[in-house]
C-alpha positions as CSV (number, residue, x, y, z in Angstrom):
1,M,136.2,62.8,130.8
2,T,133.3,61.6,132.8
3,R,131.1,59.4,131.3
4,E,127.7,61.0,130.8
5,R,125.2,59.8,128.5
6,N,122.4,57.4,129.4
7,L,122.5,57.6,132.9
8,S,119.9,56.8,135.2
9,V,118.6,59.0,137.9
10,K,120.5,57.2,140.6
11,T,123.6,57.0,139.0
12,R,123.7,60.6,138.0
13,R,123.1,61.5,142.0
14,Q,126.3,59.1,142.8
15,A,128.3,60.6,140.0
16,L,127.0,64.4,141.4
17,R,127.8,63.2,144.9
18,L,131.5,62.0,144.0
19,I,132.0,65.2,141.8
20,A,130.8,67.7,144.8
21,G,132.5,65.5,147.3
22,G,135.7,65.2,145.8
23,G,140.9,97.7,128.6
24,A,137.3,95.9,128.9
25,L,137.9,94.5,132.2
26,A,138.2,98.1,134.0
27,P,135.4,98.7,135.2
28,V,135.5,95.1,137.2
29,F,138.2,97.2,139.5
30,T,136.6,100.6,140.1
31,A,138.0,102.7,142.8
32,G,136.0,102.6,146.0
33,P,136.1,101.3,149.4
34,A,136.1,97.5,149.1
35,R,134.0,95.6,152.3
36,A,134.8,92.3,153.9
37,A,132.1,90.6,154.6
38,A,130.9,86.8,155.3
39,S,128.8,86.7,152.3
40,E,131.7,88.9,150.1
41,G,131.4,86.9,146.9
42,A,134.8,86.0,145.0
43,L,135.5,88.5,142.7
44,A,134.8,91.1,145.5
45,R,137.5,89.7,147.1
46,I,140.1,89.9,144.8
47,R,139.3,93.7,143.8
48,R,140.4,93.9,147.3
49,T,142.9,91.5,148.4
50,R,144.5,91.6,144.8
51,L,145.0,88.3,145.0
52,M,143.3,85.6,143.1
53,R,143.7,81.9,144.1
54,V,143.4,79.4,140.8
55,A,143.3,75.2,141.1
56,M,145.3,73.4,138.6
57,A,145.7,69.5,138.1
58,L,148.7,68.3,135.9
59,N,147.6,67.5,132.8
60,P,150.5,67.4,130.2
61,P,150.7,68.8,127.5
62,M,148.4,71.6,129.0
63,V,149.8,71.4,132.2
64,L,152.7,70.6,134.2
65,Q,154.9,71.1,137.4
66,H,158.4,71.5,137.7
67,T,160.3,70.1,140.7
68,N,160.2,73.2,142.3
69,G,156.6,73.6,142.3
70,T,156.4,76.1,139.4
71,W,153.0,76.0,137.0
72,Y,153.9,76.1,133.1
73,G,151.6,75.1,130.3
74,F,149.3,76.4,128.5
75,N,146.5,77.1,131.7
76,P,149.0,78.5,133.7
77,D,150.0,80.8,131.2
78,L,146.8,81.6,130.5
79,V,146.3,82.2,133.8
80,R,149.2,84.9,134.3
81,M,147.9,86.5,131.4
82,L,144.5,87.6,133.1
83,G,146.4,88.2,136.2
84,K,148.4,91.0,134.5
85,E,145.6,92.0,132.5
86,W,143.7,92.4,136.2
87,G,146.8,93.7,138.1
88,V,146.4,91.0,140.6
89,K,149.0,88.4,142.2
90,I,148.3,84.3,141.0
91,D,148.2,81.8,143.7
92,F,148.3,78.4,142.1
93,V,146.7,76.0,144.6
94,G,147.3,72.6,143.3
95,A,145.0,69.6,143.1
96,T,144.0,66.5,141.6
97,W,141.5,65.5,139.0
98,A,139.3,64.0,142.0
99,T,139.6,66.4,144.1
100,I,139.5,70.0,142.1
101,V,135.3,70.6,142.0
102,P,135.3,69.6,145.9
103,G,137.8,72.2,146.6
104,L,136.0,75.0,144.4
105,L,133.4,74.2,146.2
106,A,134.7,74.3,149.7
107,H,136.5,77.8,148.3
108,K,139.7,76.4,148.7
109,Y,140.3,78.7,145.8
110,D,138.0,81.1,143.2
111,M,138.2,79.3,140.3
112,I,139.3,76.3,138.5
113,G,142.3,76.9,135.9
114,A,143.1,73.6,134.8
115,S,142.4,72.5,131.2
116,I,138.7,70.8,133.0
117,S,136.2,69.5,130.0
118,A,132.7,71.4,130.9
119,T,130.6,68.3,130.8
120,A,127.0,67.9,131.1
121,L,127.6,66.7,134.4
122,R,130.2,69.1,135.7
123,K,127.6,71.9,134.7
124,E,124.9,71.2,137.2
125,V,127.4,71.4,139.9
126,I,129.6,74.4,138.9
127,D,129.8,77.0,136.5
128,F,131.8,77.6,133.3
129,T,133.3,79.9,131.5
130,V,133.0,80.6,127.6
131,P,135.7,77.5,126.2
132,Y,138.8,78.7,125.1
133,F,139.3,75.3,123.2
134,K,137.6,71.9,122.4
135,A,139.1,68.8,122.9
136,G,138.6,65.3,121.6
137,Q,139.6,62.1,120.4
138,I,141.9,61.1,117.4
139,F,143.3,57.9,115.8
140,I,146.9,58.3,114.8
141,V,147.9,56.1,111.9
142,S,151.4,55.6,109.9
143,K,151.1,57.1,106.5
144,D,153.0,54.0,105.0
145,N,150.4,51.1,106.6
146,P,149.6,49.3,103.4
147,K,145.7,49.6,104.4
148,K,145.8,53.2,103.6
149,L,144.3,54.3,107.1
150,D,143.0,57.8,105.7
151,S,139.4,58.2,107.1
152,L,137.2,56.2,110.3
153,A,135.7,54.2,107.5
154,S,138.9,52.8,106.4
155,L,140.1,52.0,110.3
156,D,136.3,50.2,110.9
157,S,137.1,47.5,109.8
158,P,138.2,42.9,111.2
159,N,141.3,43.8,110.0
160,V,142.5,46.7,111.6
161,T,143.6,46.8,115.4
162,V,143.4,49.4,117.0
163,A,145.2,50.1,120.7
164,F,144.1,52.6,124.0
165,T,145.0,52.7,127.4
166,Q,142.5,50.6,129.3
167,N,139.4,52.3,131.3
168,T,139.6,55.4,129.6
169,I,137.2,57.6,127.1
170,E,139.5,56.8,124.0
171,G,138.5,52.7,124.7
172,E,134.9,54.0,124.6
173,I,135.1,55.9,121.4
174,T,137.1,53.3,119.8
175,R,134.3,50.7,120.5
176,K,131.3,53.2,119.4
177,L,132.8,54.4,116.3
178,L,134.6,51.5,114.9
179,P,133.1,48.0,116.6
180,K,134.5,46.1,113.3
181,A,138.1,46.7,114.5
182,K,139.9,44.9,116.4
183,E,141.0,46.5,120.2
184,R,143.9,46.1,122.0
185,G,143.9,47.9,125.8
186,L,146.6,48.0,127.2
187,L,147.0,49.2,131.0
188,S,148.5,52.3,132.1
189,S,150.1,53.0,129.1
190,S,152.2,56.1,128.6
191,V,152.2,58.3,124.8
192,G,155.0,56.3,124.3
193,N,153.7,52.8,124.9
194,L,150.8,54.0,122.2
195,V,153.2,55.2,119.6
196,A,155.2,51.5,120.3
197,E,152.2,49.5,119.2
198,V,152.3,51.6,115.8
199,V,156.2,51.8,115.7
200,S,156.0,47.8,115.5
201,G,152.9,46.9,113.6
202,R,151.2,45.2,116.5
203,S,148.9,47.7,116.0
204,D,147.8,49.8,113.0
205,A,146.2,52.5,115.1
206,F,145.9,54.1,118.8
207,A,143.3,55.7,120.1
208,I,144.3,59.2,122.1
209,T,143.3,62.5,123.4
210,S,143.4,65.4,120.6
211,T,145.3,67.8,122.5
212,L,148.4,65.4,121.4
213,R,147.4,65.9,117.9
214,R,150.6,68.3,117.4
215,P,152.8,67.5,118.9
216,I,152.3,64.1,117.5
217,L,152.5,64.8,114.4
218,A,155.2,67.5,114.9
219,K,157.7,64.4,116.3
220,F,157.1,61.6,113.9
221,S,157.1,62.3,110.5
222,W,155.4,59.3,110.0
223,A,152.1,60.1,111.6
224,R,148.6,61.0,110.4
225,A,145.7,61.7,112.6
226,I,142.2,60.6,112.1
227,P,140.6,63.2,111.8
228,D,143.5,65.6,111.2
229,T,141.9,68.6,113.4
230,D,142.5,69.8,117.1
231,E,139.4,68.7,117.9
232,G,139.3,65.2,117.1
233,V,135.4,63.6,117.7
234,N,133.4,63.5,120.4
235,A,134.7,67.2,121.4
236,T,134.1,68.8,124.9
237,P,134.5,72.6,125.9
238,V,137.3,73.0,127.5
239,A,137.0,75.8,130.1
240,W,137.5,77.4,133.8
241,G,135.4,76.9,136.3
242,V,133.9,78.9,138.9
243,R,130.8,78.2,141.8
244,K,127.7,79.1,140.8
245,S,127.1,81.9,143.6
246,D,130.1,83.7,141.6
247,P,128.0,85.3,138.8
248,E,129.9,88.5,138.8
249,L,133.6,86.8,138.5
250,L,131.9,84.6,135.4
251,A,131.0,87.6,133.7
252,A,134.5,89.5,134.1
253,L,136.0,85.6,133.2
254,N,133.9,85.7,130.0
255,S,134.8,89.1,129.3
256,F,138.6,88.7,129.5
257,L,138.3,85.4,127.3
258,A,136.0,86.9,125.0
259,K,139.1,89.6,124.1
260,E,141.7,87.3,123.9
261,N,140.1,84.7,121.8
262,K,138.6,87.3,119.2
263,S,142.6,88.7,119.6
264,G,144.2,85.2,118.4
265,A,146.2,85.7,121.5
266,V,145.0,82.0,123.2
267,A,145.6,80.0,119.7
268,A,149.0,82.0,119.9
269,L,149.7,80.6,123.3
270,Y,148.0,77.3,122.2
271,A,150.7,77.0,119.4
272,K,153.7,77.5,122.1
273,E,152.7,75.5,124.9
274,V,151.3,73.0,123.6
275,T,154.7,70.9,121.8
276,P,156.7,67.4,121.7
277,A,158.6,69.0,125.0
278,N,155.6,69.6,127.3
279,S,153.6,66.4,126.1
280,G,157.2,63.6,127.5
281,L,157.8,63.1,123.2
282,G,161.5,65.4,123.8
283,T,162.0,67.8,121.8
């Protein structure tokens, strides 16, 4: 997640350069001749070609890719639901988190379908749909810890050691919310490394993205999440991203997401796909 708060004007401009350089939908597809033009918007092109190009970037458990190149997980399946609803073919385009926004601005695809956070800084460059969920950070502890860790207040103590991966938002949130706790920063740690910290007793807790709350609690009966919510703390909306020059596409996507959120389809898909297996934790 991009660090945004308290940026100076110069720093904000530098960050923006990095980001930029690096039923209900039936009316959308009404009959009528489609004309290709240089100024054709994304929605008009999708209507004409019946093809939608969507960017994806790896982010387990939300976005994964088979060895044969097929994308799977919550985000790819949500986009496939959109394609089925609209009657268009989905062409997934692989990207990295460094190139995904620049690629959108360069018209390499019509939208960002990966689990991208709708941060204030990114909103200065692209537009976002209504969110389909929110993600923040949580702290995982053992229920059997004799220090009786069950709240943020109980974690904020010199007697508590909290592990996190260095140079991540989890480290920043730990320092902000738990200034009294002892820090244990790990280099390039996996979820398994962080779990081992608590299991071995080297750390009392570890900080991690809240999207891993359900998989971790499902996999490890000893685990407790603080706070015990899918959003965690410091939650940021997660949504689809489109170019600011495509308001018609944005409105159509919002209509689809509003319907699927209301019906419970998004929540059901989240429960189906956000699993230990899709999180690198095994079955």
